[in-house]
Backbone bond lengths (Angstrom), bond angles and torsions (degrees), N, CA, C in turn:
res aa  C-N    CA-C-N  psi(-1)  N-CA   C-N-CA  omega(-1)  CA-C   N-CA-C  phi
1 X - - - 1.432 - - 1.516 112.51 -
2 X 1.322 110.25 151.68 1.475 116.67 168.82 1.486 107.98 -108.28
3 X 1.350 120.76 117.22 1.412 124.36 -166.26 1.606 114.38 -56.99
4 X 1.428 119.41 -34.65 1.445 114.92 179.99 1.515 112.69 -97.72
5 X 1.363 120.86 14.32 1.417 124.41 173.44 1.458 112.11 -109.40
6 X 1.359 113.96 138.13 1.493 125.68 -177.90 1.555 106.16 -85.28
7 X 1.320 113.10 117.05 1.485 118.65 -175.89 1.558 113.29 -64.75
8 X 1.338 118.09 156.29 1.430 129.31 177.46 1.453 110.04 -128.75
9 X 1.337 115.71 123.26 1.431 117.48 172.72 1.478 107.55 -117.03
10 X 1.365 114.34 111.23 1.485 127.07 -166.22 1.588 109.24 -114.03
11 X 1.288 118.00 141.38 1.452 124.39 -179.49 1.503 108.31 -118.74
12 X 1.279 116.10 125.00 1.548 123.56 176.33 1.516 106.62 -106.02
13 X 1.256 116.13 108.89 1.529 120.49 -178.78 1.456 110.05 -80.79
14 X 1.295 125.09 -6.73 1.445 127.60 -177.89 1.578 109.57 47.88
15 X 1.343 118.68 -144.40 1.482 119.05 179.46 1.468 107.42 -89.54
16 X 1.316 116.91 66.31 1.467 119.93 174.80 1.610 104.42 -144.56
17 X 1.394 108.50 145.46 1.485 117.23 178.49 1.403 115.30 112.50
18 X 1.321 118.34 135.21 1.407 131.34 -179.94 1.463 108.48 -129.48
19 X 1.344 119.62 -174.87 1.454 120.27 172.66 1.517 116.64 -57.47
20 X 1.306 110.95 -30.20 1.404 116.78 175.45 1.514 118.70 -67.99
21 X 1.269 110.10 -18.63 1.613 115.21 172.69 1.493 116.71 -81.80
22 X 1.308 116.95 -7.54 1.438 122.59 -179.64 1.586 110.50 -57.89
23 X 1.320 114.82 -31.21 1.526 114.30 179.67 1.456 110.54 -56.58
24 X 1.488 120.89 -34.67 1.385 127.73 -172.81 1.529 105.25 -69.62
25 X 1.314 118.32 -40.55 1.484 120.60 179.45 1.518 109.67 -69.51
26 X 1.286 118.24 -35.55 1.456 122.20 179.54 1.573 107.70 -64.08
27 X 1.370 112.92 -44.85 1.470 112.42 175.93 1.430 123.65 -66.16
28 X 1.429 108.94 -30.11 1.515 116.39 172.61 1.485 105.99 -66.19
29 X 1.396 117.55 -52.35 1.419 119.38 179.80 1.521 117.02 -46.01
30 X 1.354 109.40 -40.69 1.526 115.85 -178.67 1.567 110.79 -77.02
31 X 1.347 115.04 -33.58 1.485 120.38 -178.92 1.499 114.40 -69.55
32 X 1.337 118.07 -27.17 1.433 117.13 -179.57 1.502 114.75 -91.60
33 X 1.310 118.24 0.45 1.517 117.06 169.21 1.548 114.71 -70.44
34 X 1.261 113.83 151.13 1.438 113.76 -176.83 1.506 114.34 122.45
35 X 1.269 115.11 -176.71 1.562 117.27 -172.84 1.490 110.25 -63.00
36 X 1.282 127.94 -29.18 1.444 125.03 -171.81 1.577 107.16 -70.69
37 X 1.372 117.20 -29.24 1.452 119.09 -177.70 1.525 113.09 -66.24
38 X 1.325 116.41 -15.57 1.484 119.06 170.88 1.466 115.81 -78.18
39 X 1.356 117.18 -4.94 1.378 123.51 -174.80 1.518 112.48 -121.36
40 X 1.319 117.93 -31.17 1.463 126.87 -168.19 1.563 111.81 -130.28
41 X 1.284 120.67 121.25 1.548 123.26 175.73 1.452 111.22 -75.94
42 X 1.302 115.53 147.55 1.489 118.64 170.36 1.472 108.10 -129.77
43 X 1.304 114.27 149.85 1.491 124.44 -175.62 1.554 112.95 -145.28
44 X 1.243 120.22 139.09 1.439 121.01 169.98 1.552 106.86 -125.96
45 X 1.359 118.77 135.63 1.499 123.05 178.49 1.447 102.59 -118.11
46 X 1.406 119.83 97.85 1.362 126.08 174.34 1.526 116.21 -82.64
47 X 1.248 122.99 -177.43 1.508 116.90 -178.30 1.670 100.03 -77.79
48 X 1.326 109.60 165.50 1.540 115.52 -173.91 1.400 112.44 -64.38
49 X 1.373 119.38 -24.09 1.465 117.75 177.83 1.450 116.87 -69.43
50 X 1.318 115.96 -16.24 1.463 117.34 178.36 1.633 111.06 -111.03
51 X 1.278 117.84 10.15 1.454 117.76 -173.36 1.510 110.16 -65.74
52 X 1.274 120.41 -54.72 1.466 121.41 -176.30 1.528 113.91 -55.08
53 X 1.352 110.84 -51.59 1.500 115.07 -176.97 1.428 111.03 -67.61
54 X 1.342 115.26 -31.90 1.582 110.85 174.27 1.409 115.11 -70.14
55 X 1.325 126.25 -37.27 1.393 124.96 171.43 1.478 114.12 -60.20
56 X 1.283 116.70 -34.21 1.491 121.69 175.47 1.530 113.49 -65.85
57 X 1.370 113.20 -33.25 1.482 117.15 176.82 1.529 113.54 -70.94
58 X 1.305 112.21 -27.77 1.463 120.34 -174.61 1.559 118.42 -97.84
59 X 1.323 111.72 16.29 1.510 119.48 177.03 1.605 103.93 -60.80
60 X 1.364 108.87 136.40 1.428 120.41 -177.30 1.620 111.04 54.50
61 X 1.195 115.66 31.62 1.508 115.36 173.02 1.518 106.04 -118.96
62 X 1.323 117.01 154.25 1.422 121.38 178.82 1.476 112.50 -70.15
63 X 1.307 121.57 -16.55 1.400 125.53 -176.05 1.528 109.58 -76.79
64 X 1.385 113.70 125.53 1.516 118.31 178.82 1.562 103.55 -97.00
65 X 1.402 112.08 158.23 1.428 124.61 177.01 1.470 110.56 -125.21
66 X 1.381 112.00 133.21 1.423 118.60 176.39 1.442 116.41 -131.64
67 X 1.383 116.60 -173.20 1.497 123.37 -179.84 1.500 107.99 -111.95
68 X 1.431 111.93 166.25 1.481 118.61 -172.27 1.573 108.01 -98.56
69 X 1.436 116.98 -11.49 1.533 117.17 178.70 1.474 108.15 -170.02
70 X 1.201 118.26 163.32 1.459 120.98 173.74 1.538 108.14 -144.03
71 X 1.263 118.16 162.02 1.424 121.16 170.35 1.521 110.82 -86.44
72 X 1.389 116.28 153.38 1.471 121.26 -176.14 1.511 112.67 -73.13
73 X 1.331 118.37 -14.83 1.409 123.86 -179.48 1.413 113.38 -101.27
74 X 1.273 124.75 154.39 1.413 128.76 -175.60 1.596 112.43 -79.64
75 X 1.331 113.39 -26.84 1.435 119.41 174.39 1.516 106.74 -169.48
76 X 1.413 113.42 179.60 1.512 117.64 176.78 1.409 109.58 132.59
77 X 1.498 111.90 -168.60 1.458 118.52 -174.54 1.450 112.62 -89.94
78 X 1.338 116.92 78.58 1.428 124.82 -176.60 1.507 107.20 -132.55
79 X 1.345 115.92 79.56 1.376 121.33 -175.01 1.518 109.42 -58.43
80 X 1.426 114.04 135.02 1.448 116.88 169.62 1.518 109.17 95.73
81 X 1.298 118.53 -23.90 1.459 120.16 179.58 1.455 118.51 -87.47
82 X 1.407 117.30 165.22 1.393 116.42 176.13 1.588 107.31 -133.36
83 X 1.373 117.31 145.30 1.412 115.54 -175.26 1.465 111.18 -95.46
84 X 1.352 119.35 171.64 1.358 124.44 -179.60 1.596 110.32 -65.79
85 X 1.416 112.48 -35.52 1.456 116.70 174.84 1.550 116.15 -60.71
86 X 1.277 110.94 -34.12 1.534 117.37 175.99 1.471 116.16 -71.85
87 X 1.350 113.48 -31.66 1.413 121.64 167.65 1.540 118.42 -61.87
88 X 1.338 109.79 -44.17 1.498 118.59 177.83 1.552 109.60 -68.55
89 X 1.361 112.39 -35.82 1.578 116.86 -178.96 1.473 106.29 -66.04
90 X 1.288 122.05 -26.32 1.512 122.15 -177.73 1.535 105.78 -91.17
91 X 1.369 118.33 10.80 1.464 123.58 178.97 1.553 113.39 69.57
92 X 1.340 118.04 21.28 1.385 122.13 170.38 1.495 109.86 -71.95
93 X 1.328 118.07 150.59 1.465 122.00 -178.55 1.549 115.30 -114.62
94 X 1.330 116.24 -17.83 1.468 123.45 -173.14 1.502 110.48 -132.66
95 X 1.286 118.64 157.28 1.437 121.99 166.14 1.394 111.68 -142.89
96 X 1.335 123.20 140.98 1.525 122.95 178.16 1.557 105.88 -94.51
97 X 1.235 112.30 134.15 1.483 115.88 175.73 1.518 113.23 -132.89
98 X 1.314 115.02 142.07 1.462 116.12 176.07 1.591 112.57 85.37
99 X 1.340 119.66 18.70 1.358 123.69 -177.27 1.500 106.87 -61.93
100 X 1.268 121.06 147.80 1.560 124.01 -173.93 1.575 108.37 -55.67
101 X 1.388 113.80 -35.62 1.489 115.20 -175.62 1.558 110.03 -68.76
102 X 1.370 111.34 -33.93 1.502 111.17 176.13 1.563 110.94 -77.18
103 X 1.252 116.48 -30.67 1.564 119.47 177.14 1.570 104.33 -63.56
104 X 1.288 115.67 -48.63 1.482 120.74 -176.80 1.511 119.03 -70.02
105 X 1.373 111.73 -55.25 1.449 122.23 -169.14 1.667 110.69 -74.11
106 X 1.422 109.16 -30.04 1.471 116.03 -173.97 1.504 111.07 -121.35
107 X 1.377 119.48 14.86 1.456 123.05 176.07 1.507 114.65 48.60
108 X 1.357 112.96 37.04 1.390 120.48 167.43 1.588 119.67 -64.15
109 X 1.254 122.07 125.08 1.407 121.43 179.97 1.455 113.55 -105.86
110 X 1.347 124.75 179.34 1.438 129.97 -178.26 1.605 107.42 -57.48
111 X 1.342 113.37 -47.73 1.540 111.14 -174.07 1.526 111.40 -62.75
112 X 1.279 117.84 -36.39 1.485 119.52 178.56 1.430 111.30 -70.57
113 X 1.308 124.93 -36.29 1.408 133.51 178.21 1.599 106.05 -62.02
114 X 1.293 107.09 -51.88 1.569 111.73 176.24 1.528 114.23 -54.45
115 X 1.301 117.09 -43.27 1.485 122.38 -177.69 1.599 109.11 -68.28
116 X 1.301 114.21 -35.20 1.458 112.73 179.22 1.559 107.81 -77.31
117 X 1.295 123.26 -32.45 1.413 121.80 165.67 1.459 119.95 -52.94
118 X 1.380 109.57 -41.99 1.471 116.10 178.49 1.446 112.02 -65.42
119 X 1.393 112.52 -40.00 1.506 115.70 179.73 1.600 114.00 -68.65
120 X 1.376 114.22 -30.91 1.406 116.26 170.46 1.562 113.05 -66.00
121 X 1.288 116.51 -39.36 1.556 116.25 178.91 1.484 108.04 -68.62
122 X 1.292 121.15 -40.93 1.448 125.89 178.54 1.574 112.56 -52.58
123 X 1.410 113.99 -34.22 1.399 119.64 -174.37 1.672 110.05 -101.31
124 X 1.398 109.59 13.45 1.472 117.96 175.45 1.485 113.53 63.20
125 X 1.387 113.41 30.08 1.400 121.51 169.65 1.523 114.94 -96.23
126 X 1.284 118.44 153.19 1.563 120.21 171.10 1.459 108.21 -86.88
127 X 1.349 109.38 126.55 1.479 117.90 -175.42 1.570 105.03 -95.18
128 X 1.310 115.63 122.23 1.492 116.77 170.71 1.507 108.08 -101.61
129 X 1.305 114.22 107.03 1.417 128.56 -171.77 1.651 112.47 -86.09
130 X 1.147 119.84 110.67 1.400 119.11 -176.84 1.567 116.84 -95.20
131 X 1.305 114.96 135.82 1.411 119.38 179.60 1.522 109.00 -140.07
132 X 1.408 120.53 160.52 1.326 122.60 176.72 1.613 114.32 162.16
133 X 1.358 111.93 162.69 1.505 111.66 -171.08 1.432 107.50 -105.16
134 X 1.381 111.55 154.92 1.427 119.36 174.58 1.526 114.87 -76.86
135 X 1.346 120.25 175.70 1.456 118.26 -178.94 1.534 108.88 -71.96
136 X 1.311 119.63 -37.17 1.476 119.21 175.65 1.436 114.04 -65.03
137 X 1.310 119.38 -40.34 1.516 123.20 175.39 1.467 107.82 -60.26
138 X 1.401 121.72 -40.46 1.428 122.45 -175.97 1.586 108.00 -68.97
139 X 1.368 114.35 -46.75 1.538 117.95 179.38 1.605 109.68 -50.66
140 X 1.381 111.59 -42.69 1.486 118.62 -174.57 1.475 112.48 -80.28
141 X 1.358 117.05 10.60 1.510 118.54 177.55 1.517 112.95 66.22
142 X 1.397 120.10 31.39 1.391 118.56 -174.71 1.504 114.54 -108.87
143 X 1.425 117.17 9.89 1.433 124.69 -170.40 1.495 108.32 -46.82
144 X 1.431 113.94 -59.62 1.469 118.41 -174.79 1.459 117.68 -61.84
145 X 1.237 113.20 -36.36 1.463 122.94 176.48 1.559 110.17 -62.54
146 X 1.317 115.05 -43.17 1.495 117.18 -179.06 1.525 109.11 -70.17
147 X 1.367 115.84 -38.15 1.525 117.10 -176.96 1.613 105.18 -67.95
148 X 1.295 120.66 -40.20 1.404 123.19 -175.01 1.540 107.41 -66.51
149 X 1.313 122.23 -37.58 1.435 125.56 -173.86 1.645 106.58 -74.55
150 X 1.374 111.79 -44.29 1.448 111.53 -179.76 1.551 114.26 -72.59
151 X 1.302 118.47 -31.13 1.462 118.04 173.55 1.436 113.97 -61.74
152 X 1.449 114.27 -41.69 1.471 119.41 -179.53 1.516 111.36 -64.98
153 X 1.385 112.92 -41.80 1.425 114.10 -167.39 1.527 113.89 -94.02
154 X 1.290 119.78 -9.84 1.454 125.40 -171.02 1.610 112.77 -105.54
155 X 1.288 113.12 -23.08 1.504 115.70 -176.85 1.592 111.05 -98.77
156 X 1.250 122.61 125.45 1.389 124.09 -177.27 1.515 111.11 -65.00
157 X 1.353 117.96 151.51 1.448 121.46 173.54 1.516 104.75 -60.85
158 X 1.358 116.75 153.25 1.468 121.28 -179.98 1.535 121.08 65.50
159 X 1.364 110.57 10.13 1.468 114.17 171.92 1.461 109.44 -58.68
160 X 1.247 115.19 148.73 1.483 127.36 175.74 1.496 119.83 -125.16
161 X 1.284 118.78 157.10 1.528 117.03 -173.96 1.512 110.58 -67.32
162 X 1.270 123.75 -21.79 1.420 121.21 -174.54 1.529 108.95 -74.40
163 X 1.338 118.59 -32.26 1.388 119.76 -173.20 1.556 113.80 -117.47
164 X 1.313 118.17 13.93 1.505 123.76 176.80 1.456 116.10 -136.10
165 X 1.257 117.08 126.78 1.444 123.34 170.72 1.490 109.85 -120.21
166 X 1.307 116.66 147.73 1.452 120.17 178.74 1.538 105.97 -116.55
167 X 1.369 115.42 133.05 1.476 118.24 177.99 1.518 107.87 -120.64
168 X 1.340 107.71 120.44 1.520 112.64 174.97 1.508 111.82 -91.31
169 X 1.329 115.44 121.23 1.445 123.40 -175.75 1.484 108.71 -128.78
170 X 1.252 119.29 92.91 1.498 121.28 174.97 1.564 101.08 -60.43
171 X 1.422 109.45 120.45 1.411 114.28 -172.74 1.605 111.29 -64.74
172 X 1.160 115.06 -26.90 1.563 121.20 -174.20 1.529 107.11 -71.15
173 X 1.345 116.67 -16.65 1.503 120.67 -171.33 1.441 110.68 -102.33
174 X 1.372 121.56 -4.16 1.474 119.73 -168.09 1.514 100.99 -89.50
175 X 1.336 114.58 128.16 1.368 125.40 173.19 1.572 115.29 65.19
176 X 1.322 117.88 7.15 1.419 123.83 -178.02 1.537 113.95 -94.95
177 X 1.392 113.42 -16.70 1.438 118.84 -169.96 1.468 116.34 79.51
178 X 1.406 116.56 -10.36 1.441 119.96 168.79 1.483 116.45 -80.04
179 X 1.373 116.28 138.84 1.450 122.79 -179.57 1.498 110.02 -125.80
180 X 1.297 121.90 143.41 1.524 121.99 179.59 1.534 100.13 -74.04
181 X 1.337 112.33 164.92 1.488 120.11 178.50 1.557 106.57 -75.49
182 X 1.322 114.48 158.03 1.403 123.19 176.25 1.610 108.40 -50.86
183 X 1.297 121.05 -40.60 1.484 123.96 -178.75 1.547 105.83 -65.90
184 X 1.383 120.72 -44.52 1.407 120.51 175.91 1.540 119.28 -55.20
185 X 1.374 109.96 -46.40 1.477 115.48 -178.82 1.571 108.20 -72.55
186 X 1.361 118.46 -37.44 1.423 115.71 175.56 1.559 116.28 -58.97
187 X 1.389 114.16 -48.02 1.484 120.90 169.52 1.469 112.90 -46.86
188 X 1.329 115.41 -57.46 1.461 114.99 -173.05 1.548 114.70 -67.29
189 X 1.347 119.73 -30.00 1.484 120.60 -177.51 1.587 107.99 -79.08
190 X 1.296 113.02 -35.86 1.395 114.23 175.18 1.513 116.43 -64.27
191 X 1.362 114.19 -40.23 1.397 118.46 174.81 1.517 113.19 -58.95
192 X 1.301 111.50 -48.12 1.525 119.24 177.93 1.579 112.92 -56.00
193 X 1.427 113.91 -41.52 1.438 115.03 179.29 1.415 110.88 -66.71
194 X 1.318 122.18 -38.15 1.511 120.47 177.55 1.529 110.01 -64.36
195 X 1.230 118.15 -42.39 1.478 122.62 -178.83 1.449 109.45 -62.43
196 X 1.426 121.31 -44.60 1.408 118.76 -177.42 1.482 110.85 -78.93
197 X 1.381 122.57 -28.60 1.472 117.07 173.00 1.450 117.04 -69.93
198 X 1.410 120.66 -29.37 1.368 127.72 176.55 1.557 110.86 -67.65
199 X 1.256 115.55 -35.84 1.457 120.90 -176.81 1.463 109.78 -88.26
200 X 1.396 125.66 -42.72 1.451 124.70 -170.31 1.515 111.17 -117.02
201 X 1.329 115.47 13.14 1.589 115.19 -178.33 1.448 114.93 51.15
202 X 1.334 122.55 -135.31 1.370 127.26 -174.58 1.435 112.63 -57.92
203 X 1.343 117.86 -33.90 1.486 118.68 179.95 1.493 108.23 -66.64
204 X 1.340 120.91 -35.61 1.458 125.39 179.59 1.596 109.39 -69.81
205 X 1.321 117.97 -29.74 1.415 115.54 -173.56 1.588 108.87 -81.98
206 X 1.369 117.69 -8.72 1.382 117.77 178.89 1.484 112.12 -121.21
207 X 1.290 120.86 2.76 1.478 126.73 172.28 1.492 111.36 -62.96
208 X 1.273 118.60 125.00 1.390 126.99 -174.59 1.635 110.42 -62.30
209 X 1.267 119.57 136.36 1.458 118.43 174.90 1.416 101.89 -131.47
210 X 1.468 116.13 114.24 1.465 124.14 -178.93 1.547 110.79 -91.57
211 X 1.240 121.51 153.58 1.457 124.63 166.37 1.415 109.78 -96.71
212 X 1.292 117.94 135.18 1.410 126.90 -177.10 1.494 121.23 -130.53
213 X 1.289 123.55 43.73 1.432 122.76 178.84 1.501 118.41 -126.86
214 X 1.235 119.23 91.91 1.525 121.94 -175.10 1.455 115.12 60.65
215 X 1.408 125.29 46.17 1.385 125.16 178.22 1.550 108.25 -77.15
216 X 1.305 112.81 131.05 1.496 119.90 -176.05 1.602 105.69 -132.47
217 X 1.357 115.34 168.52 1.490 115.81 177.95 1.516 109.72 -63.98
218 X 1.388 120.90 -26.52 1.365 119.72 -177.97 1.507 118.47 -77.73
219 X 1.362 116.83 -18.08 1.392 119.88 179.96 1.525 113.27 -120.61
220 X 1.275 115.32 2.70 1.567 118.89 -175.52 1.424 114.44 -65.20
221 X 1.311 117.61 -40.84 1.499 122.41 -175.01 1.566 106.37 -62.35
222 X 1.302 115.98 -46.75 1.428 122.30 -175.43 1.559 111.11 -66.17
223 X 1.233 117.06 -40.43 1.471 123.14 178.63 1.609 113.92 -70.55
224 X 1.354 110.16 -47.17 1.502 113.65 -177.88 1.516 113.76 -71.30
225 X 1.360 117.59 -12.80 1.557 118.41 179.89 1.568 105.07 -85.75
226 X 1.260 123.60 -7.74 1.482 123.63 -175.25 1.461 109.55 -69.14
227 X 1.259 117.55 138.41 1.607 116.14 176.95 1.440 112.08 -59.50
228 X 1.394 112.12 142.22 1.528 116.31 -178.65 1.437 117.36 77.36
229 X 1.306 117.06 -3.14 1.554 118.94 179.95 1.569 100.05 -98.60
230 X 1.367 114.25 115.12 1.361 118.72 -173.63 1.607 115.41 -111.42
231 X 1.353 104.62 29.12 1.528 110.66 -178.66 1.480 109.54 138.46
232 X 1.335 118.25 -171.03 1.423 123.70 -173.40 1.586 111.15 -133.02
233 X 1.256 116.89 149.08 1.443 122.32 162.23 1.453 107.20 -114.13
234 X 1.337 114.07 111.06 1.549 120.12 -166.48 1.531 104.79 -106.34
235 X 1.252 112.11 145.52 1.567 120.90 176.25 1.624 107.18 -101.77
236 X 1.330 112.60 -107.13 1.423 118.32 -171.92 1.566 118.25 -51.10
237 X 1.373 108.28 -39.04 1.592 116.22 -178.49 1.601 110.37 -66.30
238 X 1.326 116.76 -15.07 1.451 112.83 176.57 1.562 117.42 -86.95
239 X 1.280 113.71 -0.31 1.414 116.79 179.61 1.513 116.04 -80.22
240 X 1.253 113.48 -18.61 1.464 121.35 174.95 1.539 110.25 -108.94
241 X 1.395 120.54 131.03 1.402 121.65 -177.64 1.538 111.82 -61.67
242 X 1.298 112.85 -34.15 1.537 120.44 -176.35 1.539 111.69 -60.12
243 X 1.398 107.44 -47.03 1.469 114.82 -176.74 1.531 112.09 -74.30
244 X 1.422 118.01 -46.25 1.420 115.71 176.30 1.535 116.01 -58.14
245 X 1.298 116.70 -39.74 1.490 120.88 -177.68 1.514 109.94 -72.64
246 X 1.393 122.18 -28.70 1.411 126.36 172.41 1.508 107.09 -60.00
247 X 1.304 120.73 -45.34 1.458 123.47 -179.88 1.422 111.56 -66.54
248 X 1.402 118.75 -48.81 1.346 130.91 179.11 1.627 109.95 -46.05
249 X 1.300 108.44 -52.11 1.506 119.77 -174.38 1.453 113.48 -72.82
250 X 1.245 123.63 -9.82 1.505 120.13 171.17 1.439 113.20 -51.30
251 X 1.335 115.50 -30.19 1.487 122.68 -175.96 1.551 108.24 -67.51
252 X 1.356 121.83 -17.82 1.485 122.65 -179.69 1.604 102.62 -64.36
253 X 1.435 117.40 -40.97 1.515 112.90 -175.32 1.568 104.87 -86.51
254 X 1.316 119.55 -36.02 1.515 116.05 -175.76 1.606 115.09 -63.17
255 X 1.331 106.87 -26.87 1.505 114.04 -174.97 1.525 109.75 -97.24
256 X 1.342 118.64 -5.88 1.457 124.28 -172.83 1.526 109.69 -58.99
């Protein structure tokens, strides 16, 4: 945790969820009400097909709803894409950009991720910018070099803490059940904090850095307690309200 930073617990549903899954969002929405919501933010990013109805379910709830990607342009002949303005029009508040699955499956590079983050900012959305190393890069001792390059290339100039979140997702730990050691996570997050602070000053020192590699109820408390870990970007465990809320509520103990 970073004492002066408000944590964010975010769920990325990826290509999962139909109308029948809305009960889980409703349960999460109800579960984050109460005293903890004044200290910890909660967010779910469902597939685009559920975006509008999910925001409608969460009216007057502390639970925010976001999207999983956006196009870098505001409009145009881009079949199948959605713009940041469209997300905002559906009352979404956040958008994930540069997730490793987008970088890998769609060959997205840092420059494109940066452009998408700029589009998010222009639409008054919070951009959750994902970075992280592959297993091969980790074996070759390139982790910090990769993080440095992706931070520099993916974050727009002038980014601020209010509208920018960084998510560290070691690619080799996503969906594999593997998790870096506490020391590994602490080293990576401390490095990112230094890089952000050097580039953005006070804004960089309070920009939220989430951890996003196989976070589960069983390991959440240990991970969220690490310095400079300001929350989590959760994959599979966010699909069930019980699991998401168990992770969210670790802050009841951490903030006690």
